[in-house]
C-alpha positions, 0 to 999 in steps of 0.5 A: 482467528485469534482466540479472543475473537472465537471465543466472543463467537461461541458466546453469541452462539450461546446466548442467542442461538442455543438460548442458553441463560444468562448465568449460563453464559457468564460461566462460560465466559469467566472458564474461558477467560481463565483459559486462555490467560492459561494459554498465555503463560503456558509453555509449548506442549507435546501432542503426539509426539510433536511438539505443539504450541500452547502460550502466546501462539495459540492465543493468537491463532485457535488453529493451534490448539491441541489436546495437550493444551486441554490436558494442560490446562486441567492438570494446572487447575488441580495442582496450582499453587495459589488454590487448586480446584475440586474434581467438581470445579475442574469437571465444570471448567472443562466442559466449558472448554470443550464446549467451545473447542467442539463449536470451533471445530464444527465451524472449521476453525480447528481440524479436530476436536482437541478436547473430546479425548480429555477427561475431568478427575474422577469426583468422589460421590456425593448424594444429594442433601434434603432435610426431613418432612418435619424440618421442612414444615419447621423452615416454612412455618418460620416466615411467619403469617402476617396477612398484613406484612408484604414481606412475609407474605412474599416470603412465605409464597416463595418458599412454599413454591420452591419446595411444591415445584422444586425449581431452581432458585434463578427458575423462581426468580425469573417466574412472570405472574402469567406463569402461575396458572389454572388448568381446567378439568374437560370434565368440568367445562359444561358443569355451571361451577367450571371446576377449580382446575389444577394450579400449575407453574409454567417453569423456564428451565435450562436452554429455555425448555418449559415445564408444567409443574402442579402448585399444591394447594398450600403453595397455591394459597400462599402465592394467592394471598401474596398477589392479592395483599402484598405483590401491589404494595412492592409493584407500586414502588418501582416500574411496571414489571411482570415478574411474579417475586418482586424487592423492596424497590419493586423491581424482580427479587433478585437471586441475592435477595431470595437466598438471604429469605432462604437463610433468614428463615432456616435462622429462624427455624434452628435448623441443624444441617445447612440450607441452601436454595437447593436444599428444597429441590433435593428435598422435593425430589427426594420426599415425592420418591420416598411417598412412592412416586416414579423417578420418571415423573420426578424427572419430568417434574425437575426438567432433568433430561436425563433420568440417570441425574434423577436416579442419585436421589433414590440412592438417598431414599434406599439409604434412608430405608438401609438405616431405619432397617438397620436400627428396627429389625432384631435380625439387623444389629449386630 
């Protein structure tokens, strides 16, 4: 089977059967296009002591792919003269290729998976960058609180929700109005007032996996104000949509527009630290752990498949404790 047709089949599989997001599928498509382009001009390589065709032969027949092809691609990415990629970027592209080769082997197009034994270059350890609670309050306060300004109401609701839930920016702009709901307390069901219940957000993450995250009082008030006084203004400008956050023309707010909202707020707040959409997610996790939250609870709230991914935030808080100790304890200073 030609490589191009095999890639198309794989992309349909991850989009339809695995339910991966459009952004993830697009990233796979870009990475595999780079891989195919390199193969088309790559020389023959050796695998297990025998000449193994790469290049045009592997493009024409996916069954000709070998471990040396994948390893050669990784070496090319790290040494190419035009723009060598950083280890994390190489690891991401290799992950796309390995996912494809595993699928091709499972389909019987390859006798063995050539990507299994290829490892990415070791990336330097990099801790998540969170901002302090004080800086986060400055950032949220920089949006403005005018009750008659739809843009300020929307931006405030978006930023409060990002910090309250730790949602990725794609998850936040992908929310629908019905995803913001209230869980009733069973003990209040028989009472006359019914209780206020717990405000929550149903967040759809990677692989279309849903998680329910509580919405704090500040975020709930901001979202309620936006839904009552601002969203109808935006909705009147476009076609009907269930999207929670709307843009100026009444359509779902894009990731790029949400990023600009964050940058504008950071500029107005005058923060020295660089602020990105993921800063809210990092700060959410770090502040919870600093407050005593269990790491497995934080794992569930973030939607991490493995607790090992969440545990990196414990290193951030440990570093902070160490710095405070070394600064404050009289027997720690040298």
